C-alpha positions in Angstrom: -25.8 -12.8 10.4 -27.1 -16.3 10.3 -25.7 -18.0 13.4 -25.5 -21.3 11.5 -23.3 -19.8 8.8 -19.8 -21.1 8.9 -17.0 -18.6 8.9 -15.1 -20.6 6.3 -17.1 -22.1 3.4 -14.8 -23.2 0.6 -17.6 -24.4 -1.7 -17.3 -21.4 -4.1 -13.5 -21.3 -4.0 -13.0 -22.7 -7.5 -15.6 -20.4 -9.0 -13.9 -17.4 -7.3 -10.5 -18.5 -8.6 -11.9 -18.9 -12.2 -13.5 -15.5 -11.9 -10.3 -13.9 -10.8 -8.5 -15.5 -13.7 -11.2 -14.2 -16.1 -10.7 -10.7 -14.8 -6.9 -11.0 -15.1 -7.3 -12.0 -18.8 -8.2 -8.3 -19.5 -4.9 -6.8 -18.3 -2.9 -9.8 -19.8 -4.6 -9.3 -23.2 -4.0 -5.6 -23.1 -0.3 -6.1 -22.4 -0.1 -8.7 -25.2 -1.7 -6.3 -27.7 0.2 -3.2 -26.7 3.5 -5.1 -26.6 3.0 -7.2 -29.7 6.3 -7.7 -31.5 8.3 -6.5 -28.4 10.9 -8.6 -26.7 10.0 -10.8 -23.7 11.6 -8.5 -21.3 9.7 -5.5 -22.5 6.4 -7.4 -22.3 7.2 -8.5 -18.7 8.1 -4.9 -17.9 4.7 -3.7 -19.2 2.9 -6.4 -17.1 4.8 -5.4 -14.0 4.0 -1.7 -14.4 0.3 -2.5 -15.1 0.1 -4.9 -12.1 1.7 -2.2 -9.9 -1.0 0.3 -11.0 -3.8 -2.2 -10.4 -2.4 -3.1 -7.0 -2.5 0.6 -6.1 -6.1 0.7 -7.2 -6.8 -2.4 -5.0 -5.3 -0.6 -2.0 -7.6 2.3 -2.6 -10.6 0.1 -3.0 -9.7 -1.8 0.1 -9.7 1.6 1.9 -13.1 2.3 0.4 -14.3 -1.1 1.6 -13.2 -0.4 5.2 -14.4 3.2 5.3 -17.9 2.2 4.1 -18.1 -0.5 6.8 -18.3 -3.1 4.1 -15.7 -5.4 5.6 -18.4 -7.8 6.9 -20.7 -7.3 4.0 -20.3 -11.0 3.5 -19.7 -12.6 6.9 -18.0 -15.7 5.6 -14.9 -16.4 3.4 -14.1 -16.8 0.6 -17.6 -16.4 -0.8 -20.8 -14.8 0.4 -23.0 -17.1 2.4 -21.4 -20.0 0.6 -22.1 -18.4 -2.9 -19.6 -17.0 -5.4 -21.5 -13.7 -5.5 -24.2 -11.8 -3.6 -26.7 -12.8 -6.3 -26.7 -16.4 -4.9 -27.0 -15.1 -1.4 -30.0 -12.7 -1.9 -32.2 -14.4 0.6 -29.6 -14.6 3.4 -28.5 -11.0 2.8 -32.1 -9.8 2.8 -32.8 -11.7 6.1 -29.7 -10.2 7.7 -30.6 -6.7 6.5 -34.2 -7.0 7.7 -33.0 -8.2 11.2 -30.5 -5.3 11.4 -31.2 -2.5 8.9 -28.1 -0.5 10.0 -25.9 -3.6 10.5 -22.8 -4.7 8.6 -24.7 -6.9 6.1 -26.6 -5.2 3.3 -26.8 -5.9 -0.5 -24.6 -2.8 -1.3 -22.0 -3.7 1.3 -21.9 -7.3 0.1 -21.2 -6.2 -3.4 -18.4 -3.9 -2.3 -16.8 -6.7 -0.2 -17.0 -9.2 -3.0 -15.7 -6.9 -5.7 -12.7 -6.3 -3.5 -12.2 -10.0 -3.3 -12.6 -10.4 -7.1 -10.0 -7.7 -7.7 -7.6 -9.2 -5.1 -7.8 -12.6 -6.8 -7.2 -11.1 -10.2 -4.0 -9.3 -8.9 -2.9 -12.7 -7.5 -3.3 -14.3 -10.9 -1.3 -11.4 -12.5 1.5 -12.0 -9.9 1.5 -15.7 -10.8 2.0 -14.7 -14.5 4.8 -12.3 -13.5 6.5 -15.1 -11.6 6.3 -17.5 -14.5 7.6 -14.7 -16.8 10.6 -13.9 -14.5 11.6 -17.6 -14.4 11.4 -17.9 -18.2 13.4 -14.7 -18.6 16.1 -16.0 -16.3 16.3 -19.4 -18.1 16.5 -17.7 -21.5 19.4 -15.6 -20.2 21.2 -18.7 -18.9 20.7 -20.6 -22.2 22.2 -17.7 -24.0 25.4 -18.1 -22.0 24.6 -15.5 -19.4 25.5 -12.7 -21.7 24.7 -9.1 -20.9 23.2 -7.7 -17.7 21.7 -10.3 -15.4 17.9 -10.1 -15.4 15.7 -9.8 -12.4 16.3 -12.6 -9.9 13.3 -15.0 -9.6 13.6 -14.7 -5.8 11.9 -11.3 -6.1 8.9 -12.7 -7.9 8.6 -15.7 -5.6 8.7 -13.5 -2.5 6.0 -11.3 -4.0 3.8 -14.4 -4.8 4.3 -15.7 -1.3 3.4 -12.3 0.1 0.2 -12.0 -1.9 -0.9 -15.4 -0.6 -0.2 -14.2 3.0 -2.2 -11.0 2.2 -5.1 -13.2 1.1 -4.9 -15.0 4.5 -5.1 -11.7 6.3 -8.1 -10.8 4.2 -9.8 -13.9 5.4 -8.9 -13.3 9.0 -10.2 -9.7 8.7 -13.7 -11.2 8.1 -13.6 -14.2 10.3 -12.1 -12.3 13.3 -14.8 -9.6 12.9 -12.6 -6.6 12.0 -10.0 -7.3 14.8 -8.1 -4.0 14.8 -4.6 -5.5 14.8 -5.5 -7.8 11.8 -7.1 -5.1 9.8 -4.1 -2.8 10.4 -1.7 -5.6 9.4 -3.8 -6.2 6.3 -3.4 -2.5 5.3 0.4 -2.7 5.9 0.6 -5.9 4.0 -1.1 -4.3 1.0 1.5 -1.5 1.0 4.3 -4.1 1.3 3.0 -5.8 -1.8 2.9 -2.5 -3.5 6.6 -1.8 -2.5 7.7 -5.3 -3.8 6.0 -4.8 -7.1 7.5 -1.3 -7.4 11.0 -2.5 -6.7 10.6 -5.3 -9.2 9.2 -3.0 -11.9 12.1 -0.5 -11.4 14.7 -3.3 -11.6 13.1 -4.7 -14.8 13.0 -1.3 -16.5 16.7 -0.8 -15.6 17.6 -4.2 -17.1 15.5 -3.9 -20.3 16.4 -0.3 -21.1 20.0 -0.6 -19.9 19.7 2.3 -17.4 22.3 2.5 -14.7 21.3 3.4 -11.1 21.5 7.1 -10.3 24.5 7.9 -8.2 23.5 9.8 -5.1 25.4 10.9 -2.0 25.3 8.3 0.7 23.8 10.8 3.1 20.9 11.4 0.8 20.3 7.7 0.3 20.3 7.2 4.1 17.9 10.1 4.4 15.6 8.3 2.0 15.8 5.1 4.0 15.0 7.0 7.2 12.1 8.8 5.6 10.7 5.5 4.3 11.0 3.9 7.8 9.1 6.9 9.3 6.4 6.6 6.7 5.9 3.0 7.5 5.5 3.8 11.2 3.0 6.6 10.3 1.1 4.1 8.1 0.8 1.7 11.0 -0.4 4.5 13.3 -2.9 5.7 10.7 -4.2 2.2 10.2 -4.6 1.9 14.0 -6.6 5.2 14.0 -8.9 4.1 11.1 -9.5 0.5 12.4 -10.4 1.8 15.8 -12.6 4.6 14.4 -10.6 7.2 16.3 -10.5 9.8 13.6 -13.3 11.9 15.2 -11.8 11.7 18.7 -10.3 15.2 17.8 -12.5 17.4 15.6 -10.4 20.6 15.9 -7.0 21.7 14.7 -4.3 22.4 15.8 -5.7 21.7 19.3 -7.7 18.6 20.2 -10.9 19.0 22.3 -9.8 22.6 22.9 -6.5 21.5 24.5 -2.9 21.1 23.4 -2.7 18.0 25.6 -6.2 16.5 26.0 -7.0 13.6 28.4 -5.5 10.5 27.0 -5.2 6.8 28.0 -2.2 5.4 26.2 -2.3 2.0 27.9 -5.8 1.3 26.7 -5.3 3.0 23.3 -2.3 0.8 22.4 -3.5 -2.5 23.8 -2.9 -4.3 20.6 -4.5 -7.7 20.7 -8.2 -7.1 21.5 -11.5 -7.1 19.7 -12.9 -4.0 18.0 -14.3 -1.5 20.6 -13.3 -3.7 23.5 -10.4 -4.3 25.8 -9.0 -7.7 26.7 -11.2 -7.9 29.8 -14.3 -7.4 27.7 -15.0 -3.8 28.8 -15.5 -1.1 26.3 -12.6 1.1 25.2 -12.7 4.6 26.7 -12.9 7.9 24.8 -9.5 8.9 26.3 -8.0 5.8 24.7 -9.4 6.8 21.3 -8.0 10.3 21.8 -4.6 8.9 22.5 -4.7 6.9 19.3 -5.6 9.9 17.3 -3.2 12.4 18.9 -0.2 10.1 18.6 -0.8 9.8 14.9 -1.2 13.6 14.6 2.0 14.4 16.6 4.0 11.8 14.6 2.6 13.3 11.4 4.4 16.6 12.2 7.7 14.8 12.3 7.1 12.9 9.1 5.9 16.0 7.2 9.0 17.9 8.3 11.3 15.1 7.2 9.6 14.7 3.8 9.8 18.5 3.1 13.5 18.6 3.9 14.2 15.4 1.9 12.1 16.6 -1.0 14.1 19.9 -1.1 17.4 18.0 -1.0 16.3 15.7 -3.8 15.4 18.7 -5.9 18.9 20.1 -5.4 20.6 16.8 -6.1 20.2 17.2 -9.9 18.8 19.3 -12.6 15.0 19.4 -13.2 15.1 16.5 -15.6 17.1 14.2 -13.3 15.1 11.3 -12.0 15.8 12.1 -8.3 14.4 15.7 -8.9 11.2 14.2 -10.4 10.9 11.9 -7.4 11.5 14.9 -5.1 8.6 16.8 -6.8 6.3 13.8 -6.4 7.3 13.6 -2.7 6.5 17.2 -2.0 3.2 17.0 -3.8 2.2 13.9 -1.9 3.2 15.5 1.4 0.9 18.4 0.6 -1.9 16.0 -0.3 -1.5 14.1 3.0 -1.6 17.4 5.0 -4.8 18.6 3.2 -6.6 15.3 3.4 -5.6 14.7 7.0 -6.9 18.2 7.9 -10.1 17.4 5.9 -10.7 14.2 7.9 -10.6 16.2 11.2 -12.3 19.4 10.2 -14.9 18.1 7.8 -15.9 15.1 9.9 -14.1 12.4 8.0 -15.5 12.7 4.4 -15.2 9.5 2.5 -13.3 11.0 -0.5 -10.7 12.6 1.7 -10.3 9.5 3.8 -9.7 7.3 0.7 -7.3 9.9 -0.8 -5.4 9.9 2.5 -4.8 6.2 2.2 -3.9 6.6 -1.4 -1.4 9.3 -0.6 0.3 7.1 2.0 0.5 4.3 -0.6 1.9 6.7 -3.2 4.5 7.9 -0.7 5.7 4.3 -0.1 5.8 3.8 -3.9 7.8 7.0 -4.6 10.4 6.3 -1.8 10.7 2.7 -3.0 11.2 3.9 -6.6 13.8 6.4 -5.5 15.8 3.8 -3.5 15.5 1.0 -6.2 16.6 3.4 -8.9 19.7 4.8 -7.2 22.9 3.8 -5.5 25.2 5.5 -3.1 28.0 7.4 -5.0 31.6 6.9 -4.1 32.5 10.1 -5.8 33.6 13.2 -3.8 31.1 15.9 -3.2 30.8 18.5 -5.9 32.4 21.3 -3.9 35.5 19.1 -3.3 35.8 18.3 -7.0 35.4 21.9 -7.9 38.1 23.1 -5.5 40.4 20.3 -6.7 40.0 21.4 -10.3 40.7 25.1 -9.3 43.9 24.0 -7.5 45.0 21.9 -10.4 44.4 24.9 -12.8 46.4 27.2 -10.6 49.2 24.7 -10.5 49.4 24.5 -14.3 49.4 28.3 -14.5 
């Protein structure tokens, strides 16, 4: 990297924003064409679902960016050596690549990093469009005398817009703080929070537009979903910590690690949070025992999360017939749990293949989405359990006889 290069160079900011808006015009035009003649609420519903899908793709591409070591492909922010694209920074990138051929700055990595930024800015533009649409929908409902079901509250859209701006700040800090593990992990978690917010909004919008009532589920099942989601969030944080510290290959065997059920581990070093990549607070290099601790804690916690997801998925399948929404969500959860197991094993046994690693992140994002969908689409039922109702009916029938 050129030592004189400023970490923040806002010269190309307007160009980047315009490029993000231009990319966002594609999805906006597609929604307008597909939803022509539809009511405003239906168009907004389609835009939310499409933005949710594109945000999931963005999370996957962010994982690809991190796993290909492209996070510093452009060592400044928001552009690339003060340009809006790597084309304008050819000389600087070539000089950096010549000085360090295996370093973080290459033409390929610069393009991966900048494409990630372009996609992120376009998602931001789509969320701005959603926010405007939600406010207009609310005002239309109020002008109509607040008749019918209340539409989505604008607070959801505003919170999502604020969050995507915060996520952009974490993206900047990821670069300027040189892949600081805590910042990179928080950037990953922030991306999944954004995904969850969009999912919750989309589900609520679909319910309002289509007049769908929340599925009534036993309170115990709803609380089990909440607990499972909380465990998945913890596992996501642990997985992000493994990836950002490059601790995946600290254990290359399964089910043991380094030929032992309890290998040598340094938890104090491994979970020293606020430190540079590969170093400790005192400037010394992080030890292999610390990387082993990071990896093995993630693996041990995965056993718990997998068991909870399997039990919860089975309960969701039994909560309704095969066409019931909760049964569909349960099938998705079981399939994603299997995917996470297979890709996690592949990362260990096959020496961290890129495809498996990206799919592992995608599976975690999908699990967050499915659990958020299940919670947003349901409510705790006040009804008695089925066996109580059945026994009451039998007693009543005998009384009449």
